[in-house]
C-alpha atoms as one frame of an Amber mdcrd trajectory, in Angstrom:
protein
  -9.095  16.819 -50.778  -8.239  20.079 -49.054 -10.743  21.952 -51.251 -13.503
  19.435 -50.440 -12.815  19.734 -46.715 -12.827  23.527 -46.911 -16.136  23.439
 -48.791 -17.590  21.095 -46.190 -16.585  23.441 -43.394 -18.013  26.444 -45.220
 -21.301  24.605 -45.826 -21.693  23.382 -42.256 -20.161  26.314 -40.420 -22.184
  27.077 -37.349 -19.379  28.684 -35.402 -17.585  32.044 -35.425 -14.989  32.102
 -38.203 -12.156  33.279 -36.011  -8.741  31.739 -35.571  -7.208  31.040 -32.183
  -5.126  33.979 -30.897  -1.778  34.509 -32.678  -2.503  31.626 -35.104  -1.223
  32.200 -38.646  -1.948  29.176 -40.880   0.051  28.903 -44.089  -2.882  27.750
 -46.242  -6.632  28.122 -46.537  -7.063  24.441 -45.699  -5.089  24.794 -42.444
  -7.023  27.966 -41.636 -10.337  26.127 -41.978  -9.091  23.168 -39.946  -7.860
  25.490 -37.201 -11.227  27.275 -37.091 -13.154  24.012 -37.112 -11.244  22.428
 -34.241 -10.507  25.620 -32.330  -6.788  24.805 -32.272  -3.818  26.247 -34.109
  -2.427  24.216 -37.020  -0.141  26.714 -38.768   1.679  24.138 -40.913   1.200
  20.687 -42.372   3.839  19.367 -39.989   1.976  20.622 -36.910  -1.248  19.107
 -38.252   0.489  15.763 -38.864   1.882  15.782 -35.321  -1.600  16.211 -33.876
  -3.084  13.575 -36.185  -0.477  11.057 -35.014  -1.315  11.989 -31.442  -5.022
  11.340 -32.044  -4.252   7.989 -33.693  -2.169   7.067 -30.653  -5.126   7.832
 -28.398  -7.421   5.662 -30.538  -4.947   2.757 -30.460  -4.548   2.950 -26.697
  -8.304   3.227 -26.109  -8.622  -0.358 -27.357  -5.262  -1.751 -26.241  -6.039
  -3.270 -22.845  -9.755  -3.877 -23.395  -9.287  -7.225 -25.244  -7.086  -8.489
 -22.397  -9.607  -7.372 -19.769 -12.415  -9.146 -21.653 -10.299 -12.289 -22.113
  -9.441 -12.412 -18.415 -13.118 -12.083 -17.541 -14.213 -14.831 -19.936 -11.496
 -17.239 -18.809 -11.847 -16.264 -15.155  -8.077 -16.511 -15.061  -4.932 -14.406
 -15.430  -2.464 -17.278 -15.618  -1.018 -16.000 -18.909   0.031 -12.635 -17.470
   3.235 -11.913 -15.591   2.583  -9.967 -12.362   5.956  -8.258 -12.765   4.856
  -7.094 -16.230   1.642  -5.594 -14.846   3.334  -3.976 -11.858   6.107  -2.523
 -13.984   3.597  -1.209 -16.498   1.452   0.401 -13.800   4.359   2.148 -12.086
   5.689   3.302 -15.450   2.302   4.782 -16.373   2.018   6.603 -13.042   5.456
   8.153 -13.570   4.577   8.907 -17.199   1.422  10.802 -16.220   3.122  12.740
 -13.438   6.097  13.632 -15.617   3.895  14.656 -18.563   1.878  17.049 -16.412
   4.846  18.521 -14.582   6.871  19.153 -17.748   3.887  20.530 -19.687   3.867
  17.921 -22.455   1.341  17.971 -25.297  -2.345  17.583 -24.466  -2.677  14.115
 -25.994   0.221  12.828 -23.860  -1.586  13.875 -20.699  -4.917  12.420 -21.871
  -3.280   9.092 -22.733  -1.425   9.126 -19.409  -4.663   9.390 -17.431  -6.250
   6.594 -19.453  -3.129   4.418 -19.030  -3.376   4.519 -15.261  -7.120   3.886
 -15.111  -6.969   0.809 -17.347  -3.836  -0.502 -15.616  -5.672  -0.374 -12.304
  -8.486  -2.478 -13.802  -5.980  -5.090 -15.050  -4.226  -5.203 -11.681  -7.532
  -5.581  -9.859  -8.372  -8.481 -12.176  -5.036 -10.108 -11.411  -5.607  -9.701
  -7.681  -9.142 -11.097  -7.909  -8.459 -14.116 -10.104  -5.095 -15.078  -8.573
  -5.741 -14.307  -4.900  -9.359 -13.754  -3.910 -11.175 -16.239  -6.131  -8.876
 -19.252  -5.454  -9.138 -18.604  -1.712 -12.932 -18.423  -1.900 -13.023 -21.653
  -3.890 -10.690 -23.319  -1.411 -12.847 -22.347   1.543 -16.009 -23.404  -0.239
 -14.456 -26.764  -1.056 -13.356 -27.294   2.541 -16.781 -26.368   3.857 -18.453
 -28.955   1.616 -15.956 -31.763   2.255 -15.579 -34.217   5.092 -14.220 -33.030
   8.415 -11.234 -35.310   7.951 -10.164 -33.697   4.691  -7.132 -32.064   6.291
  -5.855 -35.476   7.401  -5.722 -36.853   3.870  -4.247 -33.732   2.264  -0.711
 -34.322   1.071   1.756 -32.511  -1.150   3.455 -34.236  -4.071   6.116 -32.309
  -5.967   4.773 -29.031  -4.617   1.187 -29.812  -5.740  -1.597 -30.305  -3.218
  -3.568 -33.476  -3.874  -6.579 -34.754  -1.936  -8.224 -38.153  -2.147 -11.660
 -36.569  -2.418 -12.253 -37.292  -6.091 -15.181 -34.926  -6.343 -13.162 -32.039
  -4.944 -10.085 -32.753  -7.053 -12.002 -33.290 -10.253 -13.611 -29.894  -9.924
 -10.473 -27.970  -9.087  -7.639 -29.973 -10.639  -6.538 -27.363 -13.122  -7.410
 -24.356 -10.957  -5.474 -25.815  -8.013  -2.350 -26.126 -10.075  -2.620 -22.862
 -11.972  -3.603 -21.086  -8.791  -1.247 -22.536  -6.197   1.952 -22.549  -8.220
   1.444 -19.111  -9.710   0.251 -17.626  -6.423   3.469 -18.712  -4.740   5.487
 -17.089  -7.526   3.549 -13.847  -7.220   3.237 -13.731  -3.425   6.436 -11.746
  -3.022   5.463  -9.311  -5.765   2.393  -7.580  -4.344   0.991  -5.132  -6.858
   0.112  -1.599  -5.796  -3.421  -1.290  -4.482  -5.964   1.100  -5.896  -5.509
   3.278  -2.807  -1.767   3.619  -3.355  -2.342   4.447  -7.033  -4.780   7.207
  -6.137  -2.372   8.513  -3.506   0.442   8.656  -6.052  -1.751  10.455  -8.568
  -2.914  12.922  -5.930   0.669  13.607  -4.877   1.637  14.131  -8.521  -1.232
  16.519  -9.105  -0.109  18.735  -6.228   3.130  19.380  -8.071   1.559  19.543
 -11.522   1.125  23.238 -12.292   2.525  22.909 -15.819   4.586  25.785 -17.248
   5.390  26.773 -20.838   8.839  25.798 -22.036  11.203  28.699 -21.648   9.090
  30.411 -18.995  10.067  31.216 -15.464  10.771  28.004 -13.589   8.490  27.599
 -10.593   9.592  26.192  -7.279   7.808  23.842  -4.946   6.947  26.278  -2.209
   7.520  24.072   0.790  10.803  22.549  -0.411  12.246  25.050  -2.867  12.602
  22.342  -5.533  12.476  22.835  -9.301   9.200  21.401 -10.607  10.526  21.026
 -14.121  13.545  19.085 -12.876  11.363  16.838 -10.721   9.030  16.159 -13.633
  11.951  15.388 -15.921  13.422  12.946 -13.402  10.077  11.183 -13.009   9.776
  10.991 -16.802  13.157   9.234 -17.045  12.052   6.772 -14.342   8.953   6.115
 -16.425  11.101   5.473 -19.524  13.197   2.948 -17.596  10.082   1.181 -16.311
   8.673   0.957 -19.845  11.942  -0.342 -21.311  12.025  -3.184 -18.777   8.280
  -3.871 -18.566   8.029  -6.511 -21.318  10.995  -8.583 -20.146   9.053 -10.564
 -17.467   6.291 -11.362 -19.968   8.776 -12.422 -22.646  10.504 -14.736 -20.151
   7.198 -16.183 -18.940   6.111 -16.950 -22.507   9.498 -18.540 -23.220   9.369
 -20.760 -20.125   5.812 -21.882 -20.896   6.444 -22.178 -24.670   2.971 -20.731
 -24.965   1.070 -17.429 -25.049  -2.090 -18.976 -23.613  -4.073 -16.437 -21.639
  -2.650 -13.453 -23.519  -4.655 -11.331 -25.921  -2.401 -10.642 -28.879  -4.552
  -7.593 -29.650  -3.140  -5.970 -26.513   0.367  -5.970 -27.941  -0.713  -5.168
 -31.512  -2.579  -2.096 -30.252   0.307  -1.208 -27.923   2.716  -1.386 -30.863
   0.510   0.915 -32.952  -0.072   3.279 -30.037   3.624   3.602 -29.262   4.467
   3.998 -32.958   1.998   6.863 -33.456   3.074   8.391 -30.139   6.701   8.407
 -31.273   5.821   9.826 -34.708   3.850  12.614 -33.078   6.822  13.667 -30.985
   9.262  13.394 -33.881   7.062  15.555 -36.122   6.382  18.264 -33.535   7.637
  21.630 -34.907   8.734  22.729 -31.434  11.519  20.161 -31.613  12.752  21.383
 -35.002  13.634  25.026 -34.389  13.764  27.845 -31.864  10.850  30.265 -31.962
  10.269  33.737 -30.528   7.101  34.624 -28.628   4.101  33.226 -30.514   6.456
  32.195 -33.322   6.065  29.316 -35.734   2.666  30.627 -36.785   1.385  30.623
 -33.225   2.595  27.290 -31.872   5.080  28.851 -29.438   3.917  30.367 -26.182
   4.330  33.931 -24.931   7.929  33.200 -23.891   8.928  31.515 -27.127  10.356
  28.036 -27.416  13.782  26.408 -27.502  14.219  23.154 -29.428  16.923  21.978
 -27.015  14.721  22.662 -24.008  11.790  20.935 -25.689  13.811  17.804 -26.408
  15.214  17.834 -22.887  11.666  17.335 -21.632  10.312  15.175 -24.485  13.217
  12.722 -24.911  12.312  10.331 -22.060   8.766  10.054 -23.411  10.086   9.286
 -26.893  12.502   6.644 -25.630   9.849   5.088 -23.411   7.480   4.729 -26.385
   9.862   3.842 -29.206  12.097   1.636 -27.061   9.399  -0.988 -26.482   8.428
  -1.394 -30.140  10.951  -4.185 -30.604   9.772  -6.033 -27.487   6.111  -5.777
 -28.503   7.123  -7.200 -31.882   9.017 -10.001 -30.085   5.854 -10.965 -28.177
   4.049 -11.039 -31.513   6.688 -13.438 -32.845   6.269 -15.639 -29.762   2.542
 -15.735 -30.415   3.122 -16.797 -34.029   5.510 -19.546 -32.894   3.594 -20.992
 -29.935   0.072 -19.575 -30.119  -2.216 -20.562 -27.262  -1.294 -24.213 -27.018
  -1.186 -25.927 -23.616   1.791 -24.509 -21.676   4.711 -26.838 -20.958   4.160
 -26.576 -17.211   0.505 -27.649 -17.565   1.544 -30.685 -19.633   4.002 -31.610
 -16.886   1.251 -31.260 -14.300  -1.091 -33.527 -16.274   1.593 -36.242 -16.467
   2.059 -36.124 -12.694  -1.458 -35.737 -11.352  -3.010 -38.839 -12.969  -0.669
 -41.374 -11.298  -0.979 -39.503  -8.013  -4.773 -39.650  -8.076  -4.689 -43.385
  -8.862  -2.285 -44.004  -5.981  -4.381 -42.062  -3.467  -7.502 -43.964  -4.502
  -5.735 -47.286  -3.963  -4.419 -46.197  -0.571  -7.890 -45.070   0.461
């Protein structure tokens, strides 16, 4: 395999056959790979670490897309927990800021940027389908109904019911799934796109990443240690990740259903976090101390300390590996309950039919 790849590179080489500076691969195969990609892969372990990182990127590229498409097709986000989305978004913002400020590997920073962008899309969907669209439908329904509609509007068991059969028949399910869930989420406003951009901009101002072991820079206006700030933010991100799935697990348990969820989201998230964790665990910088440009060229000009590397990488590892069990638990919930009608919707159906009959008789 290595010989075939080397032959392929030699046959298609249209680039200068020079290694990156200070790179000393341990085999001809690694030398050719390093030349081909313009990056230093001095050992099989370093190559494996980067391969796992690339696989993590691929998994995360497709993680949230199925959920975004499903929300769009259903025109609903009733299967998602707003606390889950908010927690995930804040965790990804902290993850990106911490990764940049502590000079984590390139793939961690690329994934971090993508995390935030896709999270914003999901949160905008939640805002649109749970807040804006129901309000527009409500106003449109009121505009097309009789002027006396407000006089016949009554609330039964927390559910608004009108005696306009045409209005109720069109919005029976959306009224329930909208009103009840909107009240639950009203006190949990998700960050707006403007606040997300502000947080990212603030993080970028502090994000002049430094090599591990180099001189620690200070934030000029406050005299604060950038590395320490980045490490603190990274630990906040790990905490947010470790608690992010709990609201969704509880919501699925209460509903006895995973309706509205795309299981591919959590399958891809599981794979992405698994490859992410394997990439960190197989990184040579966490296995030994190296002098300047040591380890075949993987260390920087100031060398590298394994303890210092793990001090910065540990929160990212815990944040990724710690949620594997919870993603698996959501998968088990999906196998048990699937996308059957949620318990709360069955309860609503039992109530609304007698109520509609009663209002028609009273009218």
